[in-house]
PDB file of all heavy atoms in Angstrom:
ATOM      1  N   MET A   1       0.837  -1.173   0.000  1.00  0.00           N
ATOM      2  CA  MET A   1       0.000   0.000   0.000  1.00  0.00           C
ATOM      3  C   MET A   1       0.879   1.233   0.000  1.00  0.00           C
ATOM      4  O   MET A   1       1.804   1.340   0.802  1.00  0.00           O
ATOM      5  CB  MET A   1      -0.893  -0.017   1.247  1.00  0.00           C
ATOM      6  CG  MET A   1      -1.651   1.244   1.522  1.00  0.00           C
ATOM      7  SD  MET A   1      -2.924   1.695   0.364  1.00  0.00           S
ATOM      8  CE  MET A   1      -4.029   0.332   0.461  1.00  0.00           C
ATOM      9  N   LYS A   2       0.649   2.136  -0.909  1.00  0.00           N
ATOM     10  CA  LYS A   2       1.352   3.418  -0.947  1.00  0.00           C
ATOM     11  C   LYS A   2       0.348   4.509  -0.625  1.00  0.00           C
ATOM     12  O   LYS A   2      -0.689   4.624  -1.273  1.00  0.00           O
ATOM     13  CB  LYS A   2       1.951   3.678  -2.314  1.00  0.00           C
ATOM     14  CG  LYS A   2       3.171   2.848  -2.608  1.00  0.00           C
ATOM     15  CD  LYS A   2       3.812   3.330  -3.881  1.00  0.00           C
ATOM     16  CE  LYS A   2       5.084   2.550  -4.141  1.00  0.00           C
ATOM     17  NZ  LYS A   2       5.763   3.029  -5.345  1.00  0.00           N
ATOM     18  N   ILE A   3       0.668   5.296   0.384  1.00  0.00           N
ATOM     19  CA  ILE A   3      -0.166   6.434   0.766  1.00  0.00           C
ATOM     20  C   ILE A   3       0.608   7.691   0.428  1.00  0.00           C
ATOM     21  O   ILE A   3       1.767   7.853   0.818  1.00  0.00           O
ATOM     22  CB  ILE A   3      -0.510   6.386   2.264  1.00  0.00           C
ATOM     23  CG1 ILE A   3      -1.367   5.153   2.546  1.00  0.00           C
ATOM     24  CG2 ILE A   3      -1.220   7.661   2.699  1.00  0.00           C
ATOM     25  CD1 ILE A   3      -1.670   4.919   3.999  1.00  0.00           C
ATOM     26  N   ARG A   4      -0.027   8.575  -0.311  1.00  0.00           N
ATOM     27  CA  ARG A   4       0.626   9.843  -0.665  1.00  0.00           C
ATOM     28  C   ARG A   4       0.588  10.752   0.551  1.00  0.00           C
ATOM     29  O   ARG A   4      -0.466  11.028   1.112  1.00  0.00           O
ATOM     30  CB  ARG A   4      -0.087  10.524  -1.833  1.00  0.00           C
ATOM     31  CG  ARG A   4       0.685  11.762  -2.340  1.00  0.00           C
ATOM     32  CD  ARG A   4      -0.074  12.498  -3.419  1.00  0.00           C
ATOM     33  NE  ARG A   4      -1.330  13.037  -2.945  1.00  0.00           N
ATOM     34  CZ  ARG A   4      -1.449  14.151  -2.210  1.00  0.00           C
ATOM     35  NH1 ARG A   4      -0.381  14.817  -1.840  1.00  0.00           N
ATOM     36  NH2 ARG A   4      -2.630  14.575  -1.845  1.00  0.00           N
ATOM     37  N   VAL A   5       1.763  11.187   0.980  1.00  0.00           N
ATOM     38  CA  VAL A   5       1.882  12.038   2.158  1.00  0.00           C
ATOM     39  C   VAL A   5       2.187  13.458   1.696  1.00  0.00           C
ATOM     40  O   VAL A   5       3.214  13.695   1.055  1.00  0.00           O
ATOM     41  CB  VAL A   5       2.991  11.529   3.100  1.00  0.00           C
ATOM     42  CG1 VAL A   5       3.138  12.431   4.310  1.00  0.00           C
ATOM     43  CG2 VAL A   5       2.704  10.089   3.518  1.00  0.00           C
ATOM     44  N   PRO A   6       1.307  14.399   2.019  1.00  0.00           N
ATOM     45  CA  PRO A   6       1.523  15.778   1.581  1.00  0.00           C
ATOM     46  C   PRO A   6       2.589  16.474   2.420  1.00  0.00           C
ATOM     47  O   PRO A   6       2.935  16.034   3.508  1.00  0.00           O
ATOM     48  CB  PRO A   6       0.162  16.429   1.815  1.00  0.00           C
ATOM     49  CG  PRO A   6      -0.390  15.681   2.976  1.00  0.00           C
ATOM     50  CD  PRO A   6       0.076  14.261   2.785  1.00  0.00           C
ATOM     51  N   ARG A   7       3.101  17.558   1.891  1.00  0.00           N
ATOM     52  CA  ARG A   7       4.038  18.384   2.654  1.00  0.00           C
ATOM     53  C   ARG A   7       3.267  19.140   3.731  1.00  0.00           C
ATOM     54  O   ARG A   7       2.106  19.482   3.538  1.00  0.00           O
ATOM     55  CB  ARG A   7       4.725  19.391   1.739  1.00  0.00           C
ATOM     56  CG  ARG A   7       5.634  18.748   0.741  1.00  0.00           C
ATOM     57  CD  ARG A   7       6.275  19.827  -0.129  1.00  0.00           C
ATOM     58  NE  ARG A   7       7.094  19.220  -1.143  1.00  0.00           N
ATOM     59  CZ  ARG A   7       8.422  19.181  -1.081  1.00  0.00           C
ATOM     60  NH1 ARG A   7       9.057  19.705  -0.072  1.00  0.00           N
ATOM     61  NH2 ARG A   7       9.102  18.606  -2.045  1.00  0.00           N
ATOM     62  N   PRO A   8       3.912  19.419   4.850  1.00  0.00           N
ATOM     63  CA  PRO A   8       3.249  20.227   5.882  1.00  0.00           C
ATOM     64  C   PRO A   8       2.936  21.625   5.346  1.00  0.00           C
ATOM     65  O   PRO A   8       3.717  22.198   4.582  1.00  0.00           O
ATOM     66  CB  PRO A   8       4.282  20.316   7.005  1.00  0.00           C
ATOM     67  CG  PRO A   8       5.237  19.205   6.752  1.00  0.00           C
ATOM     68  CD  PRO A   8       5.243  18.985   5.273  1.00  0.00           C
ATOM     69  N   GLN A   9       1.794  22.141   5.739  1.00  0.00           N
ATOM     70  CA  GLN A   9       1.390  23.490   5.358  1.00  0.00           C
ATOM     71  C   GLN A   9       1.440  24.373   6.598  1.00  0.00           C
ATOM     72  O   GLN A   9       0.875  24.025   7.636  1.00  0.00           O
ATOM     73  CB  GLN A   9      -0.034  23.479   4.791  1.00  0.00           C
ATOM     74  CG  GLN A   9      -0.179  22.633   3.543  1.00  0.00           C
ATOM     75  CD  GLN A   9       0.605  23.194   2.380  1.00  0.00           C
ATOM     76  OE1 GLN A   9       0.545  24.382   2.101  1.00  0.00           O
ATOM     77  NE2 GLN A   9       1.363  22.343   1.719  1.00  0.00           N
ATOM     78  N   PHE A  10       2.127  25.494   6.495  1.00  0.00           N
ATOM     79  CA  PHE A  10       2.217  26.404   7.618  1.00  0.00           C
ATOM     80  C   PHE A  10       0.895  27.117   7.823  1.00  0.00           C
ATOM     81  O   PHE A  10       0.146  27.351   6.882  1.00  0.00           O
ATOM     82  CB  PHE A  10       3.346  27.413   7.401  1.00  0.00           C
ATOM     83  CG  PHE A  10       4.700  26.768   7.456  1.00  0.00           C
ATOM     84  CD1 PHE A  10       5.412  26.533   6.307  1.00  0.00           C
ATOM     85  CD2 PHE A  10       5.232  26.367   8.671  1.00  0.00           C
ATOM     86  CE1 PHE A  10       6.653  25.915   6.353  1.00  0.00           C
ATOM     87  CE2 PHE A  10       6.477  25.752   8.724  1.00  0.00           C
ATOM     88  CZ  PHE A  10       7.180  25.526   7.562  1.00  0.00           C
ATOM     89  N   GLN A  11       0.601  27.447   9.080  1.00  0.00           N
ATOM     90  CA  GLN A  11      -0.627  28.142   9.454  1.00  0.00           C
ATOM     91  C   GLN A  11      -0.325  28.969  10.697  1.00  0.00           C
ATOM     92  O   GLN A  11       0.731  28.833  11.307  1.00  0.00           O
ATOM     93  CB  GLN A  11      -1.738  27.139   9.763  1.00  0.00           C
ATOM     94  CG  GLN A  11      -1.416  26.265  10.969  1.00  0.00           C
ATOM     95  CD  GLN A  11      -2.467  25.209  11.244  1.00  0.00           C
ATOM     96  OE1 GLN A  11      -3.283  24.903  10.399  1.00  0.00           O
ATOM     97  NE2 GLN A  11      -2.456  24.662  12.442  1.00  0.00           N
ATOM     98  N   GLU A  12      -1.255  29.820  11.073  1.00  0.00           N
ATOM     99  CA  GLU A  12      -1.126  30.534  12.336  1.00  0.00           C
ATOM    100  C   GLU A  12      -1.144  29.502  13.453  1.00  0.00           C
ATOM    101  O   GLU A  12      -1.835  28.486  13.347  1.00  0.00           O
ATOM    102  CB  GLU A  12      -2.283  31.521  12.511  1.00  0.00           C
ATOM    103  CG  GLU A  12      -2.246  32.685  11.545  1.00  0.00           C
ATOM    104  CD  GLU A  12      -1.057  33.601  11.785  1.00  0.00           C
ATOM    105  OE1 GLU A  12      -0.708  33.848  12.958  1.00  0.00           O
ATOM    106  OE2 GLU A  12      -0.484  34.062  10.800  1.00  0.00           O
ATOM    107  N   SER A  13      -0.413  29.750  14.511  1.00  0.00           N
ATOM    108  CA  SER A  13      -0.393  28.814  15.646  1.00  0.00           C
ATOM    109  C   SER A  13      -1.805  28.610  16.173  1.00  0.00           C
ATOM    110  O   SER A  13      -2.561  29.565  16.342  1.00  0.00           O
ATOM    111  CB  SER A  13       0.496  29.359  16.761  1.00  0.00           C
ATOM    112  OG  SER A  13       1.837  29.406  16.332  1.00  0.00           O
ATOM    113  N   ASP A  14      -2.149  27.352  16.410  1.00  0.00           N
ATOM    114  CA  ASP A  14      -3.471  27.038  16.935  1.00  0.00           C
ATOM    115  C   ASP A  14      -3.423  26.974  18.465  1.00  0.00           C
ATOM    116  O   ASP A  14      -2.445  27.389  19.081  1.00  0.00           O
ATOM    117  CB  ASP A  14      -4.009  25.739  16.331  1.00  0.00           C
ATOM    118  CG  ASP A  14      -3.130  24.533  16.601  1.00  0.00           C
ATOM    119  OD1 ASP A  14      -2.271  24.598  17.503  1.00  0.00           O
ATOM    120  OD2 ASP A  14      -3.311  23.519  15.916  1.00  0.00           O
ATOM    121  N   ALA A  15      -4.481  26.470  19.090  1.00  0.00           N
ATOM    122  CA  ALA A  15      -4.576  26.413  20.553  1.00  0.00           C
ATOM    123  C   ALA A  15      -3.459  25.577  21.176  1.00  0.00           C
ATOM    124  O   ALA A  15      -3.071  25.811  22.320  1.00  0.00           O
ATOM    125  CB  ALA A  15      -5.936  25.866  20.958  1.00  0.00           C
ATOM    126  N   THR A  16      -2.918  24.619  20.426  1.00  0.00           N
ATOM    127  CA  THR A  16      -1.847  23.780  20.957  1.00  0.00           C
ATOM    128  C   THR A  16      -0.473  24.399  20.740  1.00  0.00           C
ATOM    129  O   THR A  16       0.518  23.875  21.224  1.00  0.00           O
ATOM    130  CB  THR A  16      -1.867  22.379  20.304  1.00  0.00           C
ATOM    131  OG1 THR A  16      -1.537  22.506  18.917  1.00  0.00           O
ATOM    132  CG2 THR A  16      -3.209  21.700  20.463  1.00  0.00           C
ATOM    133  N   GLY A  17      -0.410  25.478  19.967  1.00  0.00           N
ATOM    134  CA  GLY A  17       0.857  26.123  19.665  1.00  0.00           C
ATOM    135  C   GLY A  17       1.497  25.616  18.395  1.00  0.00           C
ATOM    136  O   GLY A  17       2.562  26.084  17.998  1.00  0.00           O
ATOM    137  N   CYS A  18       0.872  24.662  17.742  1.00  0.00           N
ATOM    138  CA  CYS A  18       1.428  24.102  16.508  1.00  0.00           C
ATOM    139  C   CYS A  18       1.134  25.047  15.340  1.00  0.00           C
ATOM    140  O   CYS A  18       0.022  25.557  15.203  1.00  0.00           O
ATOM    141  CB  CYS A  18       0.820  22.727  16.233  1.00  0.00           C
ATOM    142  SG  CYS A  18       1.612  21.888  14.854  1.00  0.00           S
ATOM    143  N   ASN A  19       2.137  25.264  14.479  1.00  0.00           N
ATOM    144  CA  ASN A  19       1.954  26.189  13.357  1.00  0.00           C
ATOM    145  C   ASN A  19       1.988  25.493  11.994  1.00  0.00           C
ATOM    146  O   ASN A  19       2.301  26.097  10.994  1.00  0.00           O
ATOM    147  CB  ASN A  19       3.012  27.299  13.411  1.00  0.00           C
ATOM    148  CG  ASN A  19       4.410  26.779  13.142  1.00  0.00           C
ATOM    149  OD1 ASN A  19       4.657  25.576  13.149  1.00  0.00           O
ATOM    150  ND2 ASN A  19       5.337  27.687  12.916  1.00  0.00           N
ATOM    151  N   TRP A  20       1.666  24.212  11.962  1.00  0.00           N
ATOM    152  CA  TRP A  20       1.612  23.484  10.693  1.00  0.00           C
ATOM    153  C   TRP A  20       0.531  22.412  10.750  1.00  0.00           C
ATOM    154  O   TRP A  20       0.087  22.005  11.807  1.00  0.00           O
ATOM    155  CB  TRP A  20       2.966  22.862  10.348  1.00  0.00           C
ATOM    156  CG  TRP A  20       3.428  21.827  11.329  1.00  0.00           C
ATOM    157  CD1 TRP A  20       4.149  22.047  12.464  1.00  0.00           C
ATOM    158  CD2 TRP A  20       3.178  20.419  11.287  1.00  0.00           C
ATOM    159  NE1 TRP A  20       4.376  20.875  13.129  1.00  0.00           N
ATOM    160  CE2 TRP A  20       3.777  19.846  12.415  1.00  0.00           C
ATOM    161  CE3 TRP A  20       2.499  19.592  10.408  1.00  0.00           C
ATOM    162  CZ2 TRP A  20       3.721  18.488  12.678  1.00  0.00           C
ATOM    163  CZ3 TRP A  20       2.458  18.235  10.684  1.00  0.00           C
ATOM    164  CH2 TRP A  20       3.068  17.696  11.793  1.00  0.00           C
ATOM    165  N   ASN A  21       0.121  21.945   9.581  1.00  0.00           N
ATOM    166  CA  ASN A  21      -0.855  20.864   9.476  1.00  0.00           C
ATOM    167  C   ASN A  21      -0.636  20.153   8.146  1.00  0.00           C
ATOM    168  O   ASN A  21      -0.003  20.682   7.243  1.00  0.00           O
ATOM    169  CB  ASN A  21      -2.277  21.397   9.556  1.00  0.00           C
ATOM    170  CG  ASN A  21      -3.272  20.305   9.893  1.00  0.00           C
ATOM    171  OD1 ASN A  21      -2.908  19.192  10.251  1.00  0.00           O
ATOM    172  ND2 ASN A  21      -4.544  20.630   9.797  1.00  0.00           N
ATOM    173  N   MET A  22      -1.142  18.951   8.047  1.00  0.00           N
ATOM    174  CA  MET A  22      -1.071  18.182   6.808  1.00  0.00           C
ATOM    175  C   MET A  22      -2.475  17.669   6.501  1.00  0.00           C
ATOM    176  O   MET A  22      -3.136  17.104   7.376  1.00  0.00           O
ATOM    177  CB  MET A  22      -0.108  17.004   6.964  1.00  0.00           C
ATOM    178  CG  MET A  22       1.315  17.417   7.199  1.00  0.00           C
ATOM    179  SD  MET A  22       2.398  16.049   7.634  1.00  0.00           S
ATOM    180  CE  MET A  22       2.613  15.253   6.069  1.00  0.00           C
ATOM    181  N   THR A  23      -2.925  17.876   5.268  1.00  0.00           N
ATOM    182  CA  THR A  23      -4.246  17.416   4.852  1.00  0.00           C
ATOM    183  C   THR A  23      -4.142  16.777   3.475  1.00  0.00           C
ATOM    184  O   THR A  23      -3.127  16.890   2.800  1.00  0.00           O
ATOM    185  CB  THR A  23      -5.249  18.581   4.800  1.00  0.00           C
ATOM    186  OG1 THR A  23      -4.728  19.598   3.937  1.00  0.00           O
ATOM    187  CG2 THR A  23      -5.488  19.182   6.175  1.00  0.00           C
ATOM    188  N   TYR A  24      -5.197  16.116   3.076  1.00  0.00           N
ATOM    189  CA  TYR A  24      -5.316  15.510   1.757  1.00  0.00           C
ATOM    190  C   TYR A  24      -4.293  14.404   1.498  1.00  0.00           C
ATOM    191  O   TYR A  24      -3.536  14.442   0.538  1.00  0.00           O
ATOM    192  CB  TYR A  24      -5.255  16.567   0.650  1.00  0.00           C
ATOM    193  CG  TYR A  24      -6.239  17.688   0.854  1.00  0.00           C
ATOM    194  CD1 TYR A  24      -5.809  18.982   1.103  1.00  0.00           C
ATOM    195  CD2 TYR A  24      -7.602  17.431   0.828  1.00  0.00           C
ATOM    196  CE1 TYR A  24      -6.717  20.006   1.305  1.00  0.00           C
ATOM    197  CE2 TYR A  24      -8.515  18.446   1.027  1.00  0.00           C
ATOM    198  CZ  TYR A  24      -8.069  19.727   1.266  1.00  0.00           C
ATOM    199  OH  TYR A  24      -8.964  20.734   1.473  1.00  0.00           O
ATOM    200  N   PHE A  25      -4.263  13.422   2.392  1.00  0.00           N
ATOM    201  CA  PHE A  25      -3.440  12.248   2.175  1.00  0.00           C
ATOM    202  C   PHE A  25      -4.077  11.452   1.043  1.00  0.00           C
ATOM    203  O   PHE A  25      -5.285  11.258   1.006  1.00  0.00           O
ATOM    204  CB  PHE A  25      -3.385  11.395   3.447  1.00  0.00           C
ATOM    205  CG  PHE A  25      -2.527  12.002   4.528  1.00  0.00           C
ATOM    206  CD1 PHE A  25      -3.026  12.988   5.348  1.00  0.00           C
ATOM    207  CD2 PHE A  25      -1.230  11.578   4.706  1.00  0.00           C
ATOM    208  CE1 PHE A  25      -2.242  13.554   6.334  1.00  0.00           C
ATOM    209  CE2 PHE A  25      -0.433  12.134   5.683  1.00  0.00           C
ATOM    210  CZ  PHE A  25      -0.935  13.129   6.508  1.00  0.00           C
ATOM    211  N   GLY A  26      -3.290  10.979   0.123  1.00  0.00           N
ATOM    212  CA  GLY A  26      -3.808  10.237  -1.016  1.00  0.00           C
ATOM    213  C   GLY A  26      -3.781   8.739  -0.791  1.00  0.00           C
ATOM    214  O   GLY A  26      -2.871   8.213  -0.152  1.00  0.00           O
ATOM    215  N   ASN A  27      -4.799   8.038  -1.291  1.00  0.00           N
ATOM    216  CA  ASN A  27      -4.890   6.583  -1.226  1.00  0.00           C
ATOM    217  C   ASN A  27      -4.901   6.087   0.223  1.00  0.00           C
ATOM    218  O   ASN A  27      -4.299   5.074   0.548  1.00  0.00           O
ATOM    219  CB  ASN A  27      -3.739   5.937  -2.007  1.00  0.00           C
ATOM    220  CG  ASN A  27      -4.034   4.496  -2.357  1.00  0.00           C
ATOM    221  OD1 ASN A  27      -5.178   4.125  -2.568  1.00  0.00           O
ATOM    222  ND2 ASN A  27      -3.012   3.682  -2.410  1.00  0.00           N
ATOM    223  N   ALA A  28      -5.595   6.822   1.094  1.00  0.00           N
ATOM    224  CA  ALA A  28      -5.568   6.529   2.527  1.00  0.00           C
ATOM    225  C   ALA A  28      -6.874   5.955   3.054  1.00  0.00           C
ATOM    226  O   ALA A  28      -7.051   5.861   4.270  1.00  0.00           O
ATOM    227  CB  ALA A  28      -5.214   7.793   3.293  1.00  0.00           C
ATOM    228  N   VAL A  29      -7.770   5.549   2.183  1.00  0.00           N
ATOM    229  CA  VAL A  29      -9.063   5.018   2.625  1.00  0.00           C
ATOM    230  C   VAL A  29      -8.841   3.811   3.530  1.00  0.00           C
ATOM    231  O   VAL A  29      -8.100   2.891   3.191  1.00  0.00           O
ATOM    232  CB  VAL A  29      -9.942   4.637   1.411  1.00  0.00           C
ATOM    233  CG1 VAL A  29     -11.218   3.968   1.864  1.00  0.00           C
ATOM    234  CG2 VAL A  29     -10.256   5.861   0.590  1.00  0.00           C
ATOM    235  N   GLY A  30      -9.438   3.873   4.713  1.00  0.00           N
ATOM    236  CA  GLY A  30      -9.301   2.805   5.678  1.00  0.00           C
ATOM    237  C   GLY A  30      -8.166   3.034   6.671  1.00  0.00           C
ATOM    238  O   GLY A  30      -8.045   2.307   7.648  1.00  0.00           O
ATOM    239  N   PHE A  31      -7.324   4.015   6.409  1.00  0.00           N
ATOM    240  CA  PHE A  31      -6.186   4.303   7.276  1.00  0.00           C
ATOM    241  C   PHE A  31      -6.300   5.659   7.962  1.00  0.00           C
ATOM    242  O   PHE A  31      -5.363   6.107   8.611  1.00  0.00           O
ATOM    243  CB  PHE A  31      -4.879   4.255   6.473  1.00  0.00           C
ATOM    244  CG  PHE A  31      -4.579   2.888   5.923  1.00  0.00           C
ATOM    245  CD1 PHE A  31      -4.924   2.574   4.618  1.00  0.00           C
ATOM    246  CD2 PHE A  31      -3.978   1.928   6.710  1.00  0.00           C
ATOM    247  CE1 PHE A  31      -4.666   1.319   4.099  1.00  0.00           C
ATOM    248  CE2 PHE A  31      -3.710   0.666   6.198  1.00  0.00           C
ATOM    249  CZ  PHE A  31      -4.061   0.356   4.892  1.00  0.00           C
ATOM    250  N   GLU A  32      -7.435   6.326   7.824  1.00  0.00           N
ATOM    251  CA  GLU A  32      -7.596   7.671   8.362  1.00  0.00           C
ATOM    252  C   GLU A  32      -7.350   7.725   9.870  1.00  0.00           C
ATOM    253  O   GLU A  32      -6.722   8.663  10.367  1.00  0.00           O
ATOM    254  CB  GLU A  32      -9.004   8.218   8.059  1.00  0.00           C
ATOM    255  CG  GLU A  32      -9.297   8.399   6.594  1.00  0.00           C
ATOM    256  CD  GLU A  32      -9.932   7.165   5.950  1.00  0.00           C
ATOM    257  OE1 GLU A  32     -10.030   6.106   6.603  1.00  0.00           O
ATOM    258  OE2 GLU A  32     -10.327   7.270   4.794  1.00  0.00           O
ATOM    259  N   ARG A  33      -7.816   6.744  10.583  1.00  0.00           N
ATOM    260  CA  ARG A  33      -7.651   6.727  12.038  1.00  0.00           C
ATOM    261  C   ARG A  33      -6.171   6.612  12.420  1.00  0.00           C
ATOM    262  O   ARG A  33      -5.693   7.318  13.301  1.00  0.00           O
ATOM    263  CB  ARG A  33      -8.443   5.574  12.633  1.00  0.00           C
ATOM    264  CG  ARG A  33      -8.456   5.558  14.119  1.00  0.00           C
ATOM    265  CD  ARG A  33      -9.296   4.405  14.618  1.00  0.00           C
ATOM    266  NE  ARG A  33      -9.816   4.712  15.924  1.00  0.00           N
ATOM    267  CZ  ARG A  33     -10.758   4.060  16.519  1.00  0.00           C
ATOM    268  NH1 ARG A  33     -11.326   3.040  15.917  1.00  0.00           N
ATOM    269  NH2 ARG A  33     -11.167   4.397  17.708  1.00  0.00           N
ATOM    270  N   ASN A  34      -5.448   5.736  11.743  1.00  0.00           N
ATOM    271  CA  ASN A  34      -4.018   5.580  12.003  1.00  0.00           C
ATOM    272  C   ASN A  34      -3.250   6.855  11.669  1.00  0.00           C
ATOM    273  O   ASN A  34      -2.390   7.294  12.441  1.00  0.00           O
ATOM    274  CB  ASN A  34      -3.443   4.422  11.186  1.00  0.00           C
ATOM    275  CG  ASN A  34      -4.138   3.122  11.477  1.00  0.00           C
ATOM    276  OD1 ASN A  34      -5.173   2.852  10.885  1.00  0.00           O
ATOM    277  ND2 ASN A  34      -3.585   2.327  12.358  1.00  0.00           N
ATOM    278  N   ILE A  35      -3.547   7.433  10.529  1.00  0.00           N
ATOM    279  CA  ILE A  35      -2.880   8.661  10.104  1.00  0.00           C
ATOM    280  C   ILE A  35      -3.178   9.779  11.093  1.00  0.00           C
ATOM    281  O   ILE A  35      -2.280  10.533  11.477  1.00  0.00           O
ATOM    282  CB  ILE A  35      -3.312   9.052   8.679  1.00  0.00           C
ATOM    283  CG1 ILE A  35      -2.766   8.039   7.675  1.00  0.00           C
ATOM    284  CG2 ILE A  35      -2.848  10.463   8.335  1.00  0.00           C
ATOM    285  CD1 ILE A  35      -3.325   8.176   6.276  1.00  0.00           C
ATOM    286  N   GLY A  36      -4.421   9.874  11.528  1.00  0.00           N
ATOM    287  CA  GLY A  36      -4.801  10.905  12.490  1.00  0.00           C
ATOM    288  C   GLY A  36      -4.024  10.792  13.788  1.00  0.00           C
ATOM    289  O   GLY A  36      -3.574  11.805  14.352  1.00  0.00           O
ATOM    290  N   GLY A  37      -3.821   9.581  14.272  1.00  0.00           N
ATOM    291  CA  GLY A  37      -3.068   9.377  15.504  1.00  0.00           C
ATOM    292  C   GLY A  37      -1.608   9.763  15.374  1.00  0.00           C
ATOM    293  O   GLY A  37      -1.043  10.424  16.246  1.00  0.00           O
ATOM    294  N   VAL A  38      -1.005   9.391  14.262  1.00  0.00           N
ATOM    295  CA  VAL A  38       0.402   9.738  14.022  1.00  0.00           C
ATOM    296  C   VAL A  38       0.548  11.238  13.835  1.00  0.00           C
ATOM    297  O   VAL A  38       1.471  11.859  14.371  1.00  0.00           O
ATOM    298  CB  VAL A  38       0.949   8.971  12.782  1.00  0.00           C
ATOM    299  CG1 VAL A  38       2.317   9.475  12.391  1.00  0.00           C
ATOM    300  CG2 VAL A  38       0.986   7.483  13.079  1.00  0.00           C
ATOM    301  N   LEU A  39      -0.365  11.839  13.103  1.00  0.00           N
ATOM    302  CA  LEU A  39      -0.317  13.277  12.863  1.00  0.00           C
ATOM    303  C   LEU A  39      -0.489  14.046  14.179  1.00  0.00           C
ATOM    304  O   LEU A  39       0.240  15.014  14.444  1.00  0.00           O
ATOM    305  CB  LEU A  39      -1.409  13.671  11.869  1.00  0.00           C
ATOM    306  CG  LEU A  39      -1.394  15.084  11.355  1.00  0.00           C
ATOM    307  CD1 LEU A  39      -0.072  15.420  10.665  1.00  0.00           C
ATOM    308  CD2 LEU A  39      -2.548  15.292  10.381  1.00  0.00           C
ATOM    309  N   LYS A  40      -1.388  13.613  15.019  1.00  0.00           N
ATOM    310  CA  LYS A  40      -1.611  14.262  16.317  1.00  0.00           C
ATOM    311  C   LYS A  40      -0.349  14.175  17.180  1.00  0.00           C
ATOM    312  O   LYS A  40       0.056  15.172  17.800  1.00  0.00           O
ATOM    313  CB  LYS A  40      -2.780  13.602  17.041  1.00  0.00           C
ATOM    314  CG  LYS A  40      -3.133  14.257  18.346  1.00  0.00           C
ATOM    315  CD  LYS A  40      -4.348  13.604  18.985  1.00  0.00           C
ATOM    316  CE  LYS A  40      -4.685  14.253  20.314  1.00  0.00           C
ATOM    317  NZ  LYS A  40      -5.857  13.646  20.926  1.00  0.00           N
ATOM    318  N   ALA A  41       0.299  13.027  17.196  1.00  0.00           N
ATOM    319  CA  ALA A  41       1.526  12.855  17.985  1.00  0.00           C
ATOM    320  C   ALA A  41       2.654  13.743  17.433  1.00  0.00           C
ATOM    321  O   ALA A  41       3.396  14.365  18.204  1.00  0.00           O
ATOM    322  CB  ALA A  41       1.960  11.405  17.975  1.00  0.00           C
ATOM    323  N   ALA A  42       2.793  13.821  16.126  1.00  0.00           N
ATOM    324  CA  ALA A  42       3.850  14.634  15.525  1.00  0.00           C
ATOM    325  C   ALA A  42       3.609  16.120  15.768  1.00  0.00           C
ATOM    326  O   ALA A  42       4.548  16.859  16.055  1.00  0.00           O
ATOM    327  CB  ALA A  42       3.927  14.364  14.018  1.00  0.00           C
ATOM    328  N   ARG A  43       2.355  16.547  15.691  1.00  0.00           N
ATOM    329  CA  ARG A  43       2.046  17.955  15.933  1.00  0.00           C
ATOM    330  C   ARG A  43       2.271  18.350  17.387  1.00  0.00           C
ATOM    331  O   ARG A  43       2.518  19.509  17.699  1.00  0.00           O
ATOM    332  CB  ARG A  43       0.610  18.259  15.520  1.00  0.00           C
ATOM    333  CG  ARG A  43       0.402  18.290  14.022  1.00  0.00           C
ATOM    334  CD  ARG A  43      -1.061  18.485  13.633  1.00  0.00           C
ATOM    335  NE  ARG A  43      -1.765  19.443  14.428  1.00  0.00           N
ATOM    336  CZ  ARG A  43      -1.900  20.751  14.137  1.00  0.00           C
ATOM    337  NH1 ARG A  43      -1.367  21.225  13.046  1.00  0.00           N
ATOM    338  NH2 ARG A  43      -2.570  21.547  14.933  1.00  0.00           N
ATOM    339  N   ALA A  44       2.230  17.393  18.291  1.00  0.00           N
ATOM    340  CA  ALA A  44       2.411  17.677  19.726  1.00  0.00           C
ATOM    341  C   ALA A  44       3.892  17.885  20.081  1.00  0.00           C
ATOM    342  O   ALA A  44       4.200  18.438  21.134  1.00  0.00           O
ATOM    343  CB  ALA A  44       1.834  16.549  20.556  1.00  0.00           C
ATOM    344  N   GLU A  45       4.792  17.455  19.213  1.00  0.00           N
ATOM    345  CA  GLU A  45       6.224  17.575  19.533  1.00  0.00           C
ATOM    346  C   GLU A  45       6.807  18.913  19.205  1.00  0.00           C
ATOM    347  O   GLU A  45       6.618  19.577  18.339  1.00  0.00           O
ATOM    348  CB  GLU A  45       7.013  16.489  18.802  1.00  0.00           C
ATOM    349  CG  GLU A  45       6.761  15.150  19.402  1.00  0.00           C
ATOM    350  CD  GLU A  45       7.722  14.107  18.877  1.00  0.00           C
ATOM    351  OE1 GLU A  45       8.803  14.449  18.395  1.00  0.00           O
ATOM    352  OE2 GLU A  45       7.378  12.927  18.981  1.00  0.00           O
TER     353      GLU A  45
END
């Protein structure tokens, strides 16, 4: 399975202090929950 991973997009800092986000993962049907968990952990660092 190959999932297209987008580049991080900069944004104004949100409530957590994070100033980036990633959206529109390609070929990720069925993996949204896993991707969300990894993305949340990475944004927290």
